[in-house]
Structures are given as C-alpha cells and as structure tokens.
matplotlib code that plots the C-alpha trace (Angstrom):
import matplotlib.pyplot as plt

x = [-76.2, -72.7, -70.5, -67.0, -64.0, -63.1, -59.7, -58.4, -57.7, -56.2, -52.6, -51.4, -48.7, -45.4, -45.9, -48.8, -47.9, -46.4, -43.0, -40.1, -42.4, -42.7, -45.4, -44.8, -46.9, -49.1, -52.4, -53.5, -55.3, -58.7, -61.6, -65.2, -67.8, -70.4, -67.9, -66.0, -62.2, -60.3, -59.2, -55.5, -53.3, -55.6, -54.7, -55.2, -52.9, -50.5, -51.2, -50.5, -49.1, -46.3, -42.9, -40.6, -37.0, -34.5, -33.4, -29.7, -28.4, -25.4, -22.3, -19.7, -16.2, -12.8, -9.7, -8.8, -12.1, -13.5, -17.0, -17.3, -20.2, -21.4, -21.1, -24.5, -25.6, -26.7, -30.1, -30.1, -29.1, -31.9, -32.1, -31.5, -31.9, -33.9, -37.5, -39.1, -41.5, -44.7, -47.9, -50.4, -53.3, -56.7, -59.5, -61.7, -65.4, -67.4, -69.1, -71.3, -69.6, -69.1, -71.4, -70.9, -68.4, -69.7, -66.5, -65.7, -62.5, -61.0, -57.9, -56.7, -54.0, -56.6, -58.8, -56.0, -55.3, -58.9, -59.2, -59.0, -58.2, -55.2, -53.8, -54.1, -52.4, -49.7, -49.0, -48.8, -46.5, -44.4, -43.7, -42.6, -40.3, -38.7, -38.0, -36.5, -34.1, -33.1, -32.3, -30.4, -28.3, -27.4, -26.4, -24.2, -22.4, -22.0, -20.6, -18.2, -16.8, -16.5, -14.6, -12.3, -11.5, -10.8, -8.3, -6.7, -6.3, -5.2, -1.5, -2.1, -3.9, -2.7, -3.8, -6.5, -7.9, -8.0, -9.9, -12.4, -13.0, -13.4, -16.1, -17.9, -17.9, -19.0, -21.9, -23.0, -23.0, -25.1, -27.5, -27.9, -28.7, -31.1, -32.9, -33.3, -34.3, -37.1, -38.4, -38.5, -40.2, -42.9, -43.6, -43.7, -46.4, -48.4, -48.4, -49.6, -52.2, -53.5, -53.5, -55.4, -58.3, -58.6, -58.2, -60.9, -63.4, -62.4, -63.0, -66.4, -67.4, -66.2, -68.3, -71.4, -70.9, -70.1, -73.2, -75.3, -73.9, -74.5, -70.7, -69.5, -65.7, -63.6, -60.2, -57.3, -56.9, -53.0, -52.9, -54.9, -53.8, -56.9, -60.4, -63.4, -65.2, -68.3, -66.4, -64.8, -66.1, -63.3, -65.3, -68.2, -66.0, -63.8, -66.9, -68.4, -65.0, -64.8, -68.3, -67.7, -64.2, -63.2, -60.6, -58.4, -56.8, -53.1, -51.1, -49.3, -45.8, -43.4, -46.2, -46.2, -49.2, -48.7, -48.7, -51.8, -53.7, -52.6, -54.1, -57.5, -58.3, -56.6, -54.1, -54.8, -53.9, -54.3, -54.5, -57.5, -56.1, -58.3, -59.3, -56.4, -56.8, -56.4, -58.9, -60.0, -59.6, -62.9, -65.2, -66.1, -69.7, -72.2, -74.3, -77.8, -80.6, -81.6, -84.9, -87.7, -88.3, -91.1, -93.9, -94.7, -97.6, -96.7, -98.2, -100.4, -98.6, -100.8, -100.2, -98.5, -100.7, -100.7, -99.8, -101.6, -99.6, -98.4, -100.2, -98.2]
y = [102.0, 102.9, 99.8, 100.9, 100.5, 103.4, 104.7, 107.8, 111.0, 113.2, 112.9, 116.4, 117.9, 119.0, 122.5, 123.2, 121.0, 122.3, 124.0, 121.7, 118.8, 116.3, 113.8, 110.4, 108.6, 109.9, 108.1, 107.1, 110.4, 108.8, 108.2, 106.6, 107.8, 105.6, 102.7, 101.7, 102.0, 98.8, 97.0, 97.3, 95.0, 94.7, 97.6, 100.4, 103.2, 103.9, 106.7, 110.0, 113.0, 115.6, 114.5, 117.2, 117.3, 116.8, 120.1, 121.0, 118.5, 119.4, 118.0, 115.6, 117.1, 115.2, 115.9, 118.8, 120.6, 120.0, 118.8, 115.2, 113.9, 110.4, 108.9, 108.9, 105.5, 105.4, 103.8, 100.0, 98.3, 96.8, 93.1, 91.6, 87.9, 85.6, 85.0, 81.7, 80.9, 82.9, 80.9, 80.5, 83.0, 81.4, 83.1, 85.3, 84.9, 87.9, 90.0, 93.1, 96.3, 99.1, 102.0, 105.1, 107.3, 110.6, 112.5, 115.2, 117.0, 117.9, 119.8, 118.9, 121.5, 124.2, 122.8, 123.1, 126.7, 127.6, 125.5, 127.7, 124.6, 123.7, 127.2, 127.6, 124.3, 125.1, 128.4, 126.7, 123.9, 126.2, 128.3, 125.0, 124.0, 127.5, 127.1, 123.8, 125.1, 128.1, 125.7, 123.3, 126.2, 127.3, 123.9, 123.7, 126.8, 125.5, 122.1, 123.8, 125.9, 122.9, 121.0, 123.8, 124.1, 120.5, 120.6, 123.9, 122.5, 119.0, 119.9, 120.9, 117.8, 114.3, 111.4, 110.2, 113.8, 113.9, 110.6, 111.9, 115.1, 113.2, 110.8, 113.8, 115.6, 112.5, 112.0, 115.7, 115.1, 111.9, 113.3, 116.4, 114.4, 112.3, 115.2, 117.1, 114.0, 113.3, 116.9, 116.7, 113.3, 114.8, 117.6, 115.2, 113.3, 116.3, 117.2, 113.8, 114.0, 117.2, 115.8, 112.8, 114.8, 116.9, 113.8, 111.9, 114.7, 115.8, 112.1, 112.0, 115.4, 114.7, 111.5, 113.5, 116.2, 113.8, 111.8, 115.0, 116.1, 112.6, 111.9, 108.3, 109.0, 111.8, 112.6, 114.5, 117.7, 117.5, 114.6, 116.2, 118.5, 120.8, 120.8, 123.3, 124.6, 122.5, 119.3, 121.0, 120.0, 121.9, 125.0, 123.1, 120.6, 123.5, 125.6, 122.5, 121.6, 125.0, 124.8, 121.2, 121.4, 124.9, 123.7, 120.7, 119.3, 119.6, 118.0, 120.3, 121.2, 118.4, 115.8, 112.8, 112.0, 108.2, 108.9, 111.1, 108.4, 105.5, 107.3, 107.0, 110.9, 114.0, 115.1, 117.9, 121.1, 119.9, 122.8, 123.3, 125.5, 128.6, 129.7, 131.4, 135.2, 135.0, 135.6, 132.3, 132.2, 133.1, 130.2, 129.8, 128.5, 128.6, 131.8, 131.2, 133.2, 136.3, 136.1, 137.8, 141.3, 141.2, 143.6, 145.3, 147.6, 150.8, 151.2, 154.1, 156.8, 158.3, 162.0, 162.7, 164.0, 167.7, 168.7, 171.6, 174.5, 174.5, 176.8, 179.4]
z = [2.9, 2.0, 1.7, 1.3, 3.5, 5.8, 6.1, 8.0, 6.0, 8.7, 7.5, 8.4, 6.3, 7.9, 6.7, 9.0, 12.0, 15.2, 14.6, 14.7, 13.9, 11.2, 10.1, 11.5, 9.1, 6.2, 5.5, 2.0, 1.6, 1.0, 3.2, 2.9, 5.3, 7.1, 7.8, 10.9, 11.3, 10.7, 13.9, 14.9, 13.0, 10.0, 7.8, 10.3, 9.8, 12.8, 15.2, 13.7, 15.5, 15.6, 16.5, 17.4, 16.3, 19.1, 20.7, 20.7, 23.3, 25.5, 23.8, 25.3, 25.4, 25.1, 27.1, 24.8, 25.5, 21.9, 21.5, 20.3, 18.2, 17.6, 14.3, 12.4, 11.0, 7.4, 6.3, 6.4, 3.2, 1.1, 1.2, -2.2, -2.3, -4.7, -3.6, -3.6, -6.4, -6.3, -5.8, -8.5, -8.3, -9.0, -10.8, -8.7, -8.8, -10.2, -7.7, -7.6, -8.9, -6.5, -6.3, -8.5, -6.7, -5.4, -4.6, -2.0, -1.2, 2.1, 3.0, 6.5, 6.6, 5.8, 8.5, 11.0, 10.0, 10.8, 13.9, 17.0, 19.2, 17.1, 16.9, 20.7, 21.4, 18.9, 20.7, 24.1, 22.9, 21.0, 24.1, 25.9, 23.0, 23.0, 26.7, 26.2, 23.6, 25.7, 28.7, 26.4, 25.0, 28.5, 29.5, 26.4, 27.5, 31.0, 30.0, 27.4, 30.2, 32.5, 29.8, 29.0, 32.8, 33.1, 30.2, 31.7, 35.2, 34.2, 34.6, 38.3, 39.3, 40.4, 38.2, 40.6, 40.9, 36.9, 36.8, 39.5, 37.6, 34.3, 35.9, 37.4, 34.2, 32.2, 34.8, 34.2, 30.5, 30.7, 33.1, 31.0, 28.0, 29.9, 31.4, 28.1, 26.2, 28.8, 28.5, 24.8, 24.8, 27.0, 24.7, 21.7, 23.6, 24.4, 20.6, 19.7, 22.4, 20.8, 17.4, 18.5, 20.0, 16.7, 14.6, 16.2, 16.1, 12.6, 11.2, 12.8, 11.4, 8.0, 7.9, 8.8, 6.4, 3.6, 4.2, 4.5, 1.1, -0.5, -0.8, -0.5, -1.1, 0.3, -1.1, 0.3, -1.6, -1.1, -3.4, -6.4, -9.0, -8.9, -8.0, -7.9, -4.9, -5.6, -4.5, -1.4, 2.1, 3.9, 4.8, 6.3, 8.2, 9.6, 10.8, 12.6, 14.1, 15.7, 17.1, 18.4, 19.5, 20.5, 22.9, 23.6, 26.8, 27.1, 30.0, 32.4, 31.5, 32.6, 33.0, 30.6, 28.8, 29.5, 33.2, 32.9, 30.9, 33.2, 36.1, 34.5, 34.4, 33.3, 35.8, 38.2, 36.6, 33.1, 30.7, 28.5, 25.7, 25.2, 21.6, 20.0, 19.5, 15.8, 13.2, 11.3, 7.6, 5.8, 5.0, 1.4, 1.4, -1.4, -1.2, -0.2, -2.0, 0.0, 1.9, 0.4, 2.0, 4.6, 4.3, 7.6, 8.0, 9.7, 13.2, 13.9, 16.0, 18.5, 19.4, 22.7, 25.4, 26.0, 29.5, 31.0, 32.0, 35.6, 38.1, 39.9]

ax = plt.figure().add_subplot(projection="3d")
ax.plot(x, y, z, "-o")
ax.set_aspect("equal")
plt.show()
C-alpha cells in the first residue's frame, strides 16, 4: 500500500503548448501514484491549460488619426511591513519514516509530442487562431481608414456632425474590441478543455504504469539535470495514451466551453479531433529477448494427379 501524497505532474512547458500560449501554472513536478488528488482549497494545484496571447486588437484613434495605446501598469509593489512575532513551534512527535523511494521519470512535453490527440487538437485550434488574427488585422485597417477619414473631413462638418461621427466611431472601436476579445476567450477555453481531457487521462495512466513498474515516486524530467532510460516511464505512458485517448472533443468554432458544459452534454456539432497525420516519435522501450525459433516439420507434398489426354 503506497502511502504518499498525490500531486499532479502534468505541468506542460510553454515550448510545446499550443502556439501563442503560455503555461498558466506549473505544478511541483512530482507525483506519487496510488493516492487521491487533494480536494480543492487544500493544496490542489489550480487548473492548468493553455492561455492564448491576445491577438492584435483594433486600435483606438484620436482626432489626428493616430492610434492611441493604453498605459501599461507595472507589477504591484511588494508589501514591506514588520510582521507580528512568530509563534513558538513545539517539538513534533516522532513517527514512522517514509518508505524507500523508487523513482521514475516522466517528460510531459515528450508525451504531448507523441500524442496524436494533442497534435490534432493543436492543428485545429491553430487554424482558429490564425483566422482570428487575420480578421483582427482586417478590422485594424478598416478602423484606421475610418479614423483618417474623420480627421480629413472634420473641417467640412458642423460641430454636432463631428460629435455624432466621433460617437459612432468610438462605438465601432468598442464593439470591435469586445467581439475579438470574446472570440479569443472562446479559443482559450477550448484549449483548456483539450488539455483537461489529456491531463486527466495522462495522470491515471502514469499511476498505473508506475505501480506496474514498482515505482512510488514520479519526477518531472524537466526539473532534473540528467537521467537514464532505466528510470524513464515516458515511452510506456505515451504508448498507452495513444491507445486509450486517440481523440479529444473540441467545441465547435465560436461555441463557448462553459455554455456547452452548462447544457449537460456536448453541444451538437462538437468536433472530435481525428488523429493527426504525423508520425509519432519512436518509442524507446527495453528490448525483449527474441523468441526461440519454432521447429516445424515439413508437410509431405503429394504429387499432382496426372490428367488423361483429351480424346478427339
């Protein structure tokens, strides 16, 4: 019976996540199989998933037709105040020592590179992000032309006409920002939904592989200076993942994951990403001894029957 605390290991590095994404939170990089996940609010890691960088948003223009940018706020200042006296720490009663660690190594980025489900979802969401960026760039050009036209025609308009045009332009800018921010948020949620499906299955597979190998502590290979193939569980975990989870469900384009989940079932038209047409990386597994050659006795061959000559 393994008695160690379970923590998630599937902190995915930014180098292999969906393009234009970043790791929201990275776990501690260690994991103990055979235990339950700690409940929310008691040391559980926050939900992980890709968060896309904001696409180029349509800019606001001033009366001179020049784009205006908002001032970026810097990081909050660190609080520096004297703390109250620290309470005295009593002696801790001696307990049983933990079991001897049997270590295994797992590389989540390598698993994702091999995962056909992840690669297919990455391709689908990448196409959606590309379309979003293209539409945002077109909107930027259109707003720039409107801003320049407003500046150019200002001298020909009455004051009330100028104010009406400015309000119309400002409404267009605000609506454009809202629309593109909403589309970007929906893509972010879809990426997080994909990662959640892979994350859940990957953790369960890792536990089973670790227990089968007699491992009671799995470490993230990204946090180690080096290791050998004898400790590496990555090939086996990736192989089982492709068998168990060859596809993942992606919400239809433009459909929020939250609205799909709140309805109690996947929305009609949900996309199940097919396996990506890419060759997975070769799995490095210990070579098994070749089977002994089987001795097969040759079967006797009976001569073919002789056909009598045809009568004319």
